[in-house]
ZAMARGU-4260 file (C-alpha; in steps of 0.2 Angstrom, whole numbers, plus 5000, padded with zeros to 4 digits):
<rodrens>
0) 5033/4829/4885 | 5033/4846/4895 | 5043/4842/4910 | 5057/4836/4898 | 5056/4855/4890
5) 5057/4863/4906 | 5072/4851/4910 | 5080/4857/4894 | 5076/4874/4896 | 5085/4873/4914
10) 5100/4866/4908 | 5102/4879/4892 | 5099/4892/4905 | 5112/4885/4917 | 5124/4883/4904
15) 5122/4900/4897 | 5125/4906/4915 | 5141/4897/4915 | 5147/4904/4899 | 5144/4920/4905
20) 5152/4918/4922 | 5166/4912/4912 | 5167/4927/4901 | 5167/4939/4915 | 5180/4928/4924
25) 5192/4928/4909 | 5189/4949/4906 | 5192/4952/4924 | 5207/4942/4923 | 5215/4951/4907
30) 5210/4967/4914 | 5219/4964/4931 | 5233/4960/4920 | 5233/4975/4909 | 5232/4986/4924
35) 5245/4976/4933 | 5258/4978/4919 | 5256/4996/4918 | 5257/4999/4938 | 5273/4988/4937
40) 5281/5001/4923 | 5275/5014/4933 | 5285/5006/4949 | 5300/5003/4938 | 5299/5022/4932
45) 5295/5029/4948 | 5312/5019/4955 | 5322/5027/4941 | 5316/5043/4944 | 5320/5043/4963
50) 5303/5049/4967 | 5300/5051/4987 | 5286/5039/4993 | 5286/5025/4980 | 5271/5024/4972
55) 5260/5033/4984 | 5271/5047/4983 | 5271/5045/4963 | 5249/5044/4966 | 5250/5061/4977
60) 5259/5070/4963 | 5247/5062/4948 | 5233/5069/4959 | 5241/5086/4959 | 5245/5086/4941
65) 5228/5081/4937 | 5220/5094/4946 | 5231/5107/4938 | 5227/5099/4919 | 5209/5098/4922
70) 5210/5116/4927 | 5221/5121/4911 | 5208/5110/4900 | 5195/5122/4908 | 5205/5138/4904
75) 5208/5131/4887 | 5190/5129/4886 | 5184/5146/4892 | 5196/5154/4881 | 5190/5145/4866
80) 5171/5150/4872 | 5177/5169/4875 | 5187/5169/4859 | 5172/5163/4849 | 5161/5176/4858
85) 5173/5190/4855 | 5170/5185/4834 | 5152/5184/4836 | 5149/5200/4847 | 5161/5210/4834
90) 5151/5202/4821 | 5135/5209/4828 | 5144/5225/4832 | 5146/5228/4813 | 5130/5223/4808
95) 5123/5235/4822 | 5134/5248/4816 | 5129/5247/4797 | 5111/5248/4804 | 5115/5264/4813
100) 5124/5273/4798 | 5107/5267/4786 | 5097/5276/4799 | 5105/5291/4799 | 5103/5294/4782
105) 5085/5298/4783 | 5089/5310/4797 | 5101/5319/4788 | 5088/5322/4775 | 5076/5328/4786
110) 5089/5340/4795 | 5088/5355/4785 | 5067/5356/4787 | 5067/5351/4806 | 5080/5366/4807
115) 5070/5377/4797 | 5055/5374/4808 | 5064/5383/4822 | 5054/5373/4837 | 5067/5361/4840
120) 5084/5372/4843 | 5097/5376/4834 | 5107/5362/4826 | 5125/5360/4822 | 5130/5348/4807
125) 5139/5333/4811 | 5152/5324/4804 | 5147/5305/4798 | 5159/5299/4810 | 5152/5308/4825
130) 5139/5296/4833 | 5139/5305/4849 | 5134/5321/4839 | 5122/5311/4828 | 5114/5303/4843
135) 5112/5319/4852 | 5103/5328/4837 | 5093/5312/4834 | 5088/5313/4854 | 5085/5333/4852
140) 5073/5329/4838 | 5064/5315/4847 | 5060/5326/4861 | 5054/5340/4852 | 5037/5345/4858
145) 5031/5361/4846 | 5015/5369/4857 | 4997/5367/4855 | 4996/5383/4843 | 5009/5374/4832
150) 5000/5360/4826 | 5007/5363/4808 | 5024/5362/4814 | 5020/5347/4824 | 5013/5337/4810
155) 5028/5341/4799 | 5041/5337/4812 | 5032/5320/4816 | 5040/5309/4802 | 5057/5314/4808
160) 5053/5311/4825 | 5048/5293/4818 | 5066/5292/4810 | 5073/5298/4826 | 5065/5286/4837
165) 5072/5273/4825 | 5090/5278/4825 | 5089/5280/4847 | 5084/5261/4847 | 5097/5255/4835
170) 5109/5266/4844 | 5105/5258/4860 | 5108/5238/4853 | 5125/5247/4844 | 5132/5252/4862
175) 5125/5236/4872 | 5134/5225/4856 | 5149/5238/4859 | 5148/5232/4877 | 5149/5213/4874
180) 5163/5217/4864 | 5173/5225/4877 | 5168/5213/4890 | 5173/5197/4880 | 5191/5207/4873
185) 5193/5209/4890 | 5191/5191/4896 | 5199/5185/4881 | 5215/5197/4887 | 5215/5191/4905
190) 5214/5173/4900 | 5226/5172/4885 | 5243/5175/4898 | 5236/5160/4908 | 5235/5148/4893
195) 5252/5154/4885 | 5259/5150/4902 | 5253/5131/4903 | 5246/5120/4916 | 5261/5123/4928
200) 5267/5107/4930 | 5282/5104/4940 | 5297/5094/4932 | 5292/5078/4944 | 5273/5080/4941
205) 5276/5079/4921 | 5287/5064/4922 | 5273/5055/4935 | 5259/5062/4922 | 5268/5053/4908
210) 5270/5038/4917 | 5251/5037/4924 | 5243/5043/4908 | 5247/5025/4901 | 5235/5017/4913
215) 5220/5030/4910 | 5223/5027/4892 | 5217/5011/4896 | 5200/5017/4902 | 5191/5015/4886
220) 5193/4996/4888 | 5192/4993/4905 | 5180/5005/4910 | 5178/5008/4928 | 5191/4994/4931
225) 5205/5007/4928 | 5202/5014/4944 | 5210/5000/4952 | 5227/5008/4947 | 5227/5020/4962
230) 5228/5004/4974 | 5244/5002/4981 | 5256/4987/4974 | 5253/4974/4986 | 5234/4977/4986
235) 5233/4977/4968 | 5244/4961/4968 | 5232/4952/4982 | 5218/4955/4969 | 5228/4949/4954
240) 5232/4933/4964 | 5215/4931/4968 | 5209/4934/4950 | 5222/4921/4942 | 5217/4908/4952
245) 5200/4911/4948 | 5206/4910/4931 | 5218/4896/4933 | 5205/4885/4941 | 5192/4889/4926
250) 5207/4885/4915 | 5206/4867/4921 | 5188/4866/4921 | 5187/4869/4902 | 5201/4856/4900
255) 5191/4843/4911 | 5176/4848/4902 | 5185/4846/4884 | 5196/4832/4888 | 5187/4822/4899
260) 5202/4807/4899 | 5215/4819/4902 | 5231/4815/4912 | 5233/4830/4921 | 5217/4827/4932
265) 5209/4811/4937 | 5192/4820/4943 | 5179/4816/4932 | 5165/4830/4937 | 5172/4847/4933
270) 5161/4857/4946 | 5164/4874/4937 | 5156/4885/4951 | 5164/4878/4965 | 5181/4873/4958
275) 5183/4892/4951 | 5181/4900/4968 | 5189/4887/4976 | 5205/4893/4965 | 5204/4909/4969
280) 5203/4906/4987 | 5216/4895/4987 | 5230/4907/4979 | 5225/4920/4990 | 5230/4907/5003
285) 5246/4904/4993 | 5249/4923/4992 | 5247/4927/5011 | 5259/4911/5016 | 5271/4918/5004
290) 5272/4934/5012 | 5273/4926/5026 | 5291/4922/5025 | 5302/4915/5036 | 5287/4914/5050
295) 5277/4901/5040 | 5289/4894/5028 | 5305/4893/5037 | 5314/4899/5023 | 5316/4916/5014
300) 5300/4923/5005 | 5297/4921/4987 | 5289/4936/4989 | 5305/4947/4992 | 5311/4936/4975
305) 5297/4941/4965 | 5299/4960/4971 | 5290/4971/4960 | 5287/4958/4947 | 5267/4956/4944
310) 5269/4942/4933 | 5276/4931/4946 | 5260/4933/4958 | 5250/4930/4942 | 5260/4914/4938
315) 5257/4908/4957 | 5238/4912/4954 | 5237/4903/4939 | 5245/4887/4946 | 5236/4888/4962
320) 5221/4889/4956 | 5224/4875/4941 | 5229/4862/4955 | 5219/4868/4970 | 5219/4851/4976
325) 5238/4847/4977 | 5240/4866/4982 | 5228/4861/4998 | 5237/4848/5002 | 5255/4856/5001
330) 5245/4870/5014 | 5242/4856/5025 | 5261/4850/5027 | 5265/4869/5030 | 5253/4869/5043
335) 5259/4852/5049 | 5278/4859/5051 | 5272/4876/5059 | 5259/4868/5070 | 5270/4855/5075
340) 5270/4850/5094
</rodrens>
């Protein structure tokens, strides 16, 4: 009983792995198809724009535009940050200005009393807006030091000196807040013209940027696979054909499982793992043979007929993967013709 349970558990685990593998192959095929379709549109767009260097030249222009756009995005973030700091520092400055005005009022009330003591020098009444003169008077009062014989005057001066010390402390905070406002304002004034000027893309970079962005927009779905778009078209077609072959083999494997008595295959055993991998390899061989053209086939290469039509390579891969046994026989005949004595 326990042995039967282990066997059933192993079978369940094996089936689960096969389902996961089939899902991965299906997703890879769809992802490759999306990237290939986008790249095909890019190749056509680059040809219509007469971009030098073809896809590689367009990719260089896109990388240049990407660096400029990235720098411009950082510039806009810096501008937003400094604009926010400017507003925050200005609000803080207004608060310290209000505190400073409030701190001057008790000094103004003590002003005549301190002047009457005659121990802190002469005073000139400052205006309400002359903060420099107010600061000088507060500093003069705070630093006033009656002699040992003038203890009564020292006691009378002590409350005014306390108020002056409070004023000087707030004045230092006010000066620091003013410096922050000046710094933030300077930064905003320096960055604003650069933000208004834009990222500085050339016309070619702008057109290439729009083309390649349709691939980048699929990043949320494809994830890291979207980086495959940076491959040159021949390499992407190679991968597409291999994955399409695996998908075709997977498709016929599911047909064998669901419809054992089908008319397209006489094989009873589906053998999903080996068939799927073999389908990808057979499709890859067909792709290479077709690229060989006249040297291998003795006729014009069908790859030239396909041109930049990625769906042609996908179709070849699917058929080669589905009927890998027949394609293997076809390849055997091509080998006989090529290597005949």
